[in-house]
N, C-alpha and C positions, 0 to 999 in steps of 0.2 A: 661062812665067807669071813674072810679077814678084813681089817679096815683098810690096808693097802688095796684089797681086790676091789672093794667097794668104791672108793675114790675114783679110779678112772670111769667106772660105770655112771657115776654121779656126774662127773665132767662131761662125759658124752651126752647124758641126758639134757644137762644144762645147754650145751652147744646146740643141740637139735632144737629146744624151746626157743633159744635166742634167733636162730636162723627162720623158724616160723613166725616169729614176731617182726622181723626186719620187712620193709616194704618190698615187694616185687620188683623185678627189672622191668623196665617199661618199653621193650624193644619191640613190641608187636601192639597191633591194634587192640586185640583182645587183652584182659587183664589190666588195663589201665585205668579203668573207672572204679567204681564202687562194687565191691565183690557182695551181692545180694546173698541173705542168708538160707533163701530157697528159691524154688521156680514159682511159689505163689506170693504176689505181692499185693497189699491192700492200699488203696491211694486215698488221700484226702486232703482237701483244698481248704486253705485257712485265709479269710478275706481278700478274695481274688477279684480282680477287676474283670471285666468283660473279655478282654484279649487274654489276661492270665489264665482264665477258666477255659478258654478255647485251646490254649496252647496245652495245658494240663491234659485236656481230654484227647487232644491229637498225640501226644506224647504217649498217654496210656494206650491208645488205639496202635501206635507203632510197637510197643511191647507186645500187645496181643498178637501181632505179626510173627513173633518170635517163639520160643519155647516157654517163656514166660507168661503165666495166667495172672490177671489181674483183678480186682473187684474193689468195688467203693467204700469208704467209710473206716478203713482201718489206719493204723498208724506206720505201716512199713515204709511208704513214699508219702512225706508231708510236703506240700508245695505252699509256697508263700509268695506275694508280690512285694517288692520293696522300690522305693525310689532312692536312688543314690546316684547324685550327679558327681562329677568330676572323677569318674572311675572308667575304666575300659571294657569292663565284663558287663556283658547283657544278662547272664545267667550263670548260677553256680551250682554245684552238686556237692554235697557233704555228707560224711558220715555222722549223725549225731549220737548213735549208740552202736558200738563194737560189741560182738559177742564176747564170751570170757577170754577166748585164745587170741582175740584180735585177728582172726580169720576170716570174719565176714561181718557184713553190716546188718544189725537187726533193725534200724531205723535211719532211713536216708532223707536229707531235706533237701529240696530243690527251692533257689530263690531267683525269681525272675526280675530283672531291673526295669522298671517301668519308665525309667528316664531315656533308656537306649532305643527301643524300637517304636514305630508306629504304624506300619501297615501290617495287614493280616498275614502276609507270607512270611515275613521276618518272625513273627509270633510263632506261627506254626514250625518253622526251622528251629526257633530255639526250644519249642516244647519237644520236639524230636531229639535234638541234640541232648538236651539235660537228662531226657528220660534214657537216652542212650547209655549215658554213664551210671544210671542206676542198674542196666544190664551187665554192668562190667566193661563197657566200650569206653577205649580211649580215643584221643583224637586221631583223624586220618589226614594224611599228607597227600600232595598231588602225586607223588611217587606211588602209592598205593591206593589211588582212586583217580586213576587216569581220564575215567569218563566224567568225573565230577557229578556223581549222581548220588553221594551219601550226606546226609545231614551232619554226620560227625568231623567234617572239615574242622580244623582248627580256627580257619578264618572263616568270615562271613560265608556261609553255604549257598551255593546255588540250588540246592535240592532240599526237600523238606521232609524225606522219607529214609527209611534204612534201606540200604540195597541189600543184594545177595551175601556180600562179603560180610557185611554188619550182622545179618540173622546168623550166618554161618559161625561169626565169632561168639555171639550171645550162645548159641548152643554149645560150642565147644568148651566156653568157659563157666558155665552154670550146672 
């Protein structure tokens, strides 16, 4: 193969690689969270309050309703409590360790802000919501959650479980 023939192939391969590294479009409910590396996720909590532990257990239980199988004690999903005043977030989900191609997340961290919520219902909702992000779910809007029965609403949710739409989106995205 000549040098001029190889260059377009190299350029095409570079373009494909760059396209795969760019962040996906967030037009739908699915594929707007963290892309888990597989359908088996091990969960571990670190220095959680009683309510943080309850939120973690509830979020894990909600993932179990989907195609994602969970277990205790591993490092795929790491859950922490933090007290952070003067912020507007109650929980955050982030990728701590992307795989080599930046296409899925090997280690996902969840942070519960203990300064934000006080009653059990809010904590359950937050656990469901943040664990939904670990299953690759994004936020729901009123336009695609008209019966207001998903914990994935971007505002304070009135519901603390995944609805069927959420479960279908997890199945389609993992």
